[in-house]
N, C-alpha and C positions, 0 to 999 in steps of 0.2 A: 504494500500500500504506500502511495506517495505521501510525503510528509504533510503537504498542504491539505490533501484529502483527509488525512488522519486528524488534523487540527479542526477541520470543518465538522467531522463526525463527532469529535469530543464536544464541541459547542452545541450541536444539535441534541446530543444525549442529555447534557445538563439542562437544556431548555425543556425537553420532554419530561424529565424527571422533576423539574421544578425545584432543584436543589439550590439552596442559598448558602452563602459562605458561613453564616452563623450555624446552620445545621451541620456543616461539615467540620466545624471546629470542636465539636464535642467528641472527644476521643474515648472517654470512659474506659471500659475494660477491653483494650484493643489488642495488646500484643499476643497474649496466649489465646485470646479469642481468635485472632487471625490464624494462628498456627494449629489450633486444636479443635475448634468447633466444627461440626459437620457442615459442609457447604456443597453446592453442586459440583464445584471443581476447584482444584488447588494447582496453581501454576507457579513455576519457578524458573528464573534465569540466573545461572551461576557463572561467574567470570573469574578465571585465574591465569596469571601470566608470570612465568619464571624467566623465560628467555626473551630478551629484548635485543634488537640489533644495535651494536655499538654502545651498549649500556651494560654494566656489570649485572650478571644474572642473579635473580633471587632463587630461593630454594624451597619455600614452603607453600607457594600459592596453589599448586595443583593438589596438595594434600588438603588445603582449606576447602577446595571444591568438593573433594571426596568426603570430608568431615560433614559438610553441610548436606550433601546429597543423602548420606546414610541416615542422619538424624531426621531429615524431612520424611524419608520413606518409612523408617521403622518407628519413629515416635509420633509423627503427626499425619500419617496416612496419605502422603503424596504418592501418586503413581509415577513410576520411573519414566513413562512415556510423556508425562506432563512436566518433566524437569529437563530443560535445555542447558547444556554446558558449552561454553566457548572457552577454549584454552589455547595458550601459545599463539601461533600465527592466526588462528581463527578469530582471536579477540582484537580485531582492528576496530577503529572508530566506526567505520561504515557498517561492519558486521554487528557490532554491539547495538548500535542505534536501530538498525534494521530488525534485528531479533527482538528488541524491546517493542517496536511497533507491531511486528507481525505476530509474535508469540504471546505478548502480554496485552498491549493496547487493543489489538484487533480481536482477541479471543476472550478476554476477561469480561464477565457479566457482573451486574451489580452485587450479587451474593457470593461471588467467587473470592478466593484467597490468592494473593500474589506475594511472592517472596523474591527478592533480588539480593545478590551477593557479588561483591567485587574484592578481589585480592590482587595487589600489584603495586607498582610505584604510584606515588602522587607527586605533584610539583606545584609551582606557582608560575603564572604567566600574566603579562600585561595585555590588556585589550586596547586596540586603537581608539575605541570609543571612550575609554577612561584610563588614559596612560598614567595617571597619577597613582593608581592603586594596582595591586597584584591580586589575581584571582586564583582560587584553589582549582586544581584540575586533576583528573585521572589520566595517567599515562597509558596509552593503548599499545598494542603490539607493534603497530606501524607508527611509532611515535613521531617520526620525522619523515619528510619526503621533499622532493624537488631539489633544486641546486643548493649545495651546502651554504653558499653565501647568503641565501635568502632566509635561512634559519626558520622555516615554517614548521610548526609542530602540530601533530594530529591528535591533540588531546581532546577529552570530553570534559567540559567545565562541570564542576560540582553543581553550579547553578542550573545547568542544562539537565543534569540527572534529577535534581530535586523537582524541577518543573515536570519532567516526564513522569515521575512517580505521582505527582499531584494530578496528572491528567487521567489517571486510570479510573474507570467507571465503577470502582468498588472502594469501600472504606476499609477493607481488610488488606492493607498494604504494609509490608515490613521490608526494610532494606538494611543490609549490613555492609559497612565499608571498612575493610581491614587494610587501610592505607594511611599515609600522613603526607604533609605538604612542606614542612620545614626540614631540610636536611641538616643533621648535626655536624658541627665542625669543631674539632676533628671527631671522627667516628672511633669509638672504643667499645669493644664488646659485641653484643648481638647486632646482626645485620639490620639496617634501617630500611623501611619502605618509603623513603622520600628522596627525590632527586634535587640537587641544587637548582634553584631558579635561574633562569637566563633572562636578563633584562632586554636582550636583543631579540629574543624569540618572538615570532608572530603566530597567532592562532590561525588555523586553516579557515579560509573564507566560508567554506560550507558549514562549519560549526557555528560561526558567528551568525550566519543567515538562519540556521535552524533555531538558535537561541532567540533571535528577534521574532520569529514566527510564534514560538511558544509564549513569549511575553505578551503577544497581542490577544491571547485567549484568557478567559476567566476560568481559572483552574483552582477551585476552592478546596479540594481534598487536602488532608493533612496526614501524610503517611508517617509511620514510626520509623525513624532512621537511627540505627545504632552505629556509633563511630568508635574506632579503635582507640582514640584519644579524646579527652575532654579539653585538654589544654593545647591550643594551636601550636605551641612551641615544642610539644612532646613528639617523639617519633614512635610510629607503629613498628614493633620489632618482631622478628621471627627467630625461632630457636631450633637447634638440632636436638632431637629427642632420641629415643631408642630405635634406631633404624629408619627414621624419617625426620623431615623438618616441617614445621607448621607455623603459622602466625599465632603469636601468643594470645591475641584477642579471640580469634576464631576457635582455637582449641579450648580456651576457658569458657567461651560462650556455649559451644556445643556440648562440652562436658556437663555444664550446668543444665542444659536442656534435657540431656539424657537422664540425669539423676533426680532432678527436682520438678515438682509440680505445685509451686507455692501460690497462695493468694497474696501477692505482694506488689508493691509499687515497683516500677522499673528501677528507680534509684536504689532500692534494696537489692535487687538482682545484680545491679552494677557493683554494689558493695561486695557481694559474694565473689564476683569475677575479679575485682581488684585484689581481694584477699588471695585468690588463687594465683594471680600474676605475681604478687609479692613473694609467694612461696617458690616461684620459678626464678626469682632474682631480678624482677623488674618492677619499677615504680610507675609503669604505664597505667594511666587511669582512663578506662573507657567512658564514653559519654553519650549523650542523646542530642542529636541535631534537631532541636525543637525548642521554641520559646514556651511551649505548653508545660505546665507543671502538673503534678498529681496524676501522671499517666500510670496505668496499672498493668500488672501481670495478673490475669485471672486464672483460676484453677482449671484443670482439665474437666470436661463434663463428667457427671457421675457414671460409674460403671465403665469408664474408659481405661486406657492403659495407665499403669503407674510407672514410677521411676525405675530405671534399669542401668546396669553397667555396660550393656551391649545387646547384641542380637545374634541369632543363628543365621548365617548367610549362605551355607551350603551343607548338604548331607552327602557324605561319600558313599560309594557303592556298597560297602560292607554293612551300611545301616547303623554302625556303632560309633563312627567317627564323624564329628561335625566341625565346620569352620565357624569361627566366631569373629565378630567385630567388637573391640573393647574400648571404644572412645569414651565410655561413661566412667571409666576409672579415673581417679585424680591423676593428673599428668606426672606429678612427682613420684607416684606409686608405680606407674606402669613399667618403668625400667627394671624394677626389682620384683615384679610379680612372678612368683615362682611356680615351677612344675608342682602338680598335686593341689593347687588352689582349686576350690570348688564353687560351682554356681548352681542355683536352682532355676527352674523354668517357670517363672511366674507362680501361679497358685497350684501347679501340678506337682506330682510326686517325684518326677525325674530329677536326677542330678547329673551334672557334667563335671568331669575331672580334667583339669588342664594338663596337656601333655607337651605342648611346645608353643612358642610365641615368636613371631617376627613382626616387629613394628606394632601396628594396631590390630593385626590379625593373629589368630591363634587356632590351634587344633585341640579338641577335647574329646574325651571318650565318654560315652553314655554309661552311667551306672545302671546296671540291670535291676529294675524293680518290677516285681510281678504285678501285672495288671496296669502298667503304665500306658498312657496314651501315646500314639505314634508321634514322633517328632516332626515338626514342620518348620520350613524356612520362614524366617521373619519372627519367630518366637523370641520374646525378650528374656534376657538372662539377668539374674540378680546374684550378687556376691553372697556366698555362704561362709567360705573359709579362705582367708588370705594367708598365703605362705610367703615368707620373706627370708632371704638368706641371712645367716648370722654374720657373715664376713662381708660387710659393706664399707667401702672406702669413701673418703671425701676426695672428690676429683677436682684437681686444679688445672685449668687450661693455661698454657704458656702463650702469651701474646706473640703473634707473628712479627710484631715490631721489635722484639728482642733480637740482639745479635746471636749468632750461632753459639759462641762461647758462653753467652749469658744463659741461653736455654740449657746448655750442657751443665753449667754450674747449678742452675735452679733444679734441674731434674735430679742431680746428685744430692742436693740439700734436702729436697722434699722426700727423697727415698729413705732418708734417715728416720722418718716418723712412721710409726705403725698406723695402718688404716688410712694412709694418704697416698694417692697416686697422681701422676701427671699425664696430660695429653696435649697435643698441639691444638691451639684454639681453632675451632671450626671443623675439626676432623672427627671428633667424638663428643658425646654429651659430657657436660662438666657442671660443677656447682659454683665455682668462683674463677676469677681471672687474675693471673699474676702478670703485671705489666709495669712499664715506666709511668711515672706521673707526667701528664701532658705539660703542666706548667714548669716542672722541674725534672727534665729527662735524666738527671744524675741520681734520682731517687726511685726506688722501687716500692710497689705497694700491692695490696690485695684489693680487688674490685669485685662488685657484683657483676653478673653476666651482662647487664645493660650499661656498665661503665661507671657506676657510682662507687666512690672510694669507701671501703670499710673503715670505720673509725678505729683508731689505735692500731692500724695494720700497715704502717709505712716505715721505711728505713730513713736514715739520715742522708743528706746530700753527700755523694761520693762514696757511700758505704757499699761494700761488696755484696753481690747477690746472696752468697751463702750466709753472711752475717744478718742480712735482712730476714731471710727465711728462718733462721734459728730463732729470731725474736718472735716469730709468729706462732710458736709452739702452743701457748695457752689458747690463743684465738682459734687455731685449727681444731683443737679438741672440743671447744665450745660449739663451733660451727658444725662439726660432725654430729654432736649430740642433737643439735636442732634439726639436722637432716633426718636423723633417726626418728625423733618424735613426730615429725611431719608425715612420716610413712604410716603412722597409725590413723591418720585422718579418715573417717568413715561416716560422716554425717548423713550421707545419702543411703548407706547400706545397713547401718546398725539396726538391730531389732530390739534394742533397749529403749524404752519410751522415756526420753529425757528432754527437758527444755531448760536452757540456761540463758540468763539475761544479765548483761553488764549494766550497772546502774551507778549514777551519781547520787549520793545521799545529800539531801538538803532539808531545810526546816519544814517544808510542806509535804512533799512525798517524793520517793525516789524517781529520778528521771532516767528513762531508758536510753542507753547509748547503742547497744547492739543486742541482738537476740539470735540464738542458734537452737535448733531442735532436730532430733533424729526424725526426718520427715516420713520415713517409711512406717513409723509406728503410730502415726496420728491419722485419723480419718480426714480426707481432704475437705469435707464440708465443715469441720470444726477447726481445722488448722489455719486460722486467719491471723497472720502476723501483723503487728502494728506498723504504722508508718514510722520508720526509724530515721532519725536525723543523721547527718554525716558523722561518722565515728571520730569525733574530735573531743578530747578531754582537756579542759583548762587546767593549767598548772595550779596546784593547791587544792584540787578537788578531793573529796573523800569518796572512795569507790567501794563497791561490793559486787559480788556475783550472787545471783539468786538462782538456785538449782532446784528444779522440780523433778522428783523421781515418780513418774507415773507408771512404772513397771510393777510387777508383782513380786519383785525380789529386792533385797537390800543391795545397794551399789556402793563401791568404794571409789574415792576420788584422789587423783594426783594432779596438781597444776604446775606446769613448767613454762618457761618463757625466756624471751630476750628483751633487754631494755635498750635504751637509746644508743649505747656504744657496743652493742652485740655482746654484752655480758650476760651470762646465764643467771636466771632467777628462779625461785620456786616459792610455792605457798607452804608455810609451815604451821602445823597445828601443834602448838607447844602444850605440853602437859605440865600442870602445876606440880612442882616437886613436893614431897612430903615434908622436907625440911627447908628452911630458908636457904636461898642461894648463897654460895660463897664463890670465891674466884676459882675454886677447883671443882665446883659442882657442874657436871655436864648437863646441858638442857636436854629434855626428853621430848620425843615426838610420839604422837598417837595417830591412829588411822582416822581419816575423815570418812564416815559412813552415813548414808542417807537411807532411812527406812522406806519401804514401799508406801507410796501415796503421800510422802512428806516433802516439805520444802525446806531447804537449808540455805542460809546466807553465809558467805565467806567474805570477810571474817564474821563470826557469829556475833549478832547484835548484843548478846548478853555478856560479852567479854569487854575488857577495857582496851583491847588492842584495836587499832584503827589502821586503815590503809590509805595513806595520803599520797597523792601524785606530786612528786617534786620535779623541779626543772633540771636541766634546760629543756627546750623544745626537742621532741624526739619522736621516734616511731617505736611502738611496743607491740610485741607478739606474745600471746598466751595460748597454750594448748591444754584444754581440760580433758583428762583421760580417765575413763570410768571402767570398772571391772566388777563382775559379780563375785570375785574372790578377793581376799585381802592382798594388799601390796606388801607382802612380808619382805621380799628381797629388796624392794625399792626403799622401804623405810630403814632397813639395815644399812643400805648404802648411804642414805642421808645421814644416818647416825654416826658414820665413820668420820665425817668431817668435823673439824674442831671449830665449833661456833662459839663466839664469845657471848656473854650475857647481853651485851649492847646490841647484838644483831637479832634479838628474839622478836622481831616484828612479824606481822602476818606474811608479808612479801619480803624476801631477803635474798642475798647472793647464794647461788648454787655453786659450791666450791669444787665439786667433783662431778660435773655434769655428765661426762661420758659414762662413768661407772654407774651413775644413777639410771640413765636411760637404758643401758644394757640390762640392768636388773629389772627395769620396768617391762621391757620386751619379754624377758623370761617369765615374769609374773603373768602377763597376758597370755603367754603360751601355756602356762600351767593351768590357767582358768578355762582353756579350750576343752570342750567336751569331745572334740574330734581327734585329739592328739593320739589316742591309742588305736584309732581305727585307720589312720592314714599311713601310707607307705612313705614315711618321712623319717629320715635319720635325725634324731634330736640334736646331734652335734652339728648339723649343717644348717638347719632352718628353724624358724619360729612359725607356728601355725596359730592363727588368730580367728576365733569363731565369732561371727557377727551377733550371735545370740548372747555372748558373754562380754562384749566390749563395745565401747563407744568413745569417739575422740572428736572433740569440737574445737575449731580454731577461731581465735579472736585477734584481729589486728586493728590498732587505732593510733591516732596521732595525738600527741601531747603538745599543746600550744599555750 
């Protein structure tokens, strides 16, 4: 269909329907409605570009397309024939806009659902009509054409795309843009999806003409557009995972869509994704391209599919082996997800035992259960038992900007630490980056994967590589401990009914900062989360956690975390000694246990202890880990540290973090009801049963 014909048709449809702009501005419960509610048809256009002519290649955009396609089909009922993908050279400006018109605009009806996704480079370009400003644009596969001296670029303006989305004759429109527009200088760490702007580049005349045609129409629809970054100066990043690369935002978003079906506002969902990105070493903050506030994520309809860690994608000829898609597992967990992990098939009796995994795909064997229903492609799978290896290293990537001799020295120095290994940056998955400081090249330091310097992890100017690495010993131990406790995250799969709220205590009533609950244990119609504000805690606030145990068993609790300078902390339940303390009296710790149906506050309100948030401004991370069995080994490890009486606050330093977390994993393993049934060597792996453990993560800013 020609563009002018398309624009005329849109105008006539609006006139016939009598739709006013005010009527279209009411978004209400739109995002999950758009993806989950029954409708006559669900259409999707997915764009991914890794290879660009004369531009450094990206790595994760095709994976992004696959991630979106699988979640649309298996979680939201899209038909494969209604999902059009344009990748690599197919994703030219002309093809993208033609596909949008022919497959979305021309086919969508008022009650249909439309989903659009773009993964690739973004940039900024000047328009001749407004040379004083730069415009955001999506970089297509045929980014430039014509004589080099003319510098004509074949971009799609972000404004053009937004107008196209508004032109669709349905209010169920969702778009995801995993790209950014400001290229960081210099680039350190994860690959950025932004190209440097060119002040001399000119936009193709055809694109400008199309934009002007769109502007002449009244297009009152307001689609929901999720962006990889909320701050225009931030970069959308992509990361190398276990056997594949992907956009951080797309992976976090699709993992969230697999596991969760919450009744929450979009801002709360974005908070979950930001928390997931933080665990992957990025401060990237996803956002919403809309001036509208209070947009909602609504629950899936009653009796519909519930959250899952993946789906069955194929059944092999023997009828006993299946192929799985595992994009619903937390990204930080996937790399270590071990053989003999188990899944259940929804509400059926069948179980699947993991036998091998490559990237996001895996093979599993059907556990023979008498009277079980035949397996079907597309069935959702839910985590039952997580198997993690005991021997997990902290992986340090050596920046390619280091000289060869510097990399040799760093490799040798890191090899001196137990449970620490090194890789070349960009070749294998890693946890942190060792590199030179950009402002002071004669200094070395430890960075997050997205290039933020880890506090108290730098050497002096002119200091040798080995000397700097030796100073990192305490920090490396703490960072490995944090990596291990993050592997316990299972908010989506735990079968313990728990709800935890982080609150600021004031004179009126506690103010909610964040809330987490084990979503698979609560009925969707009653699991309505509050509208939570941005997780920011003012310095000087008095804090508490409110923990509700809605299960039928007592649960035990351990709280671990990192404060502003990546120092480990823990919650301590001090026991009042029988005799007055002296300098030689060792403080005692007791279990934190919550009875079935009871609510407990930490610190307990009937004690004199208080938890005050001190400065300076920082980012804090807490992991609340629950078990149906006592944390005997964990408490024993905590008690081995020599704490002074002045450190007996509710939240205090964790002096032996790695030893404590290793004991905690063993305690969770001991609580597993499956450990005696599974073909797992206890010396090699931990087996964690979702019926016996839950782990909820909280990250917030202190300002």
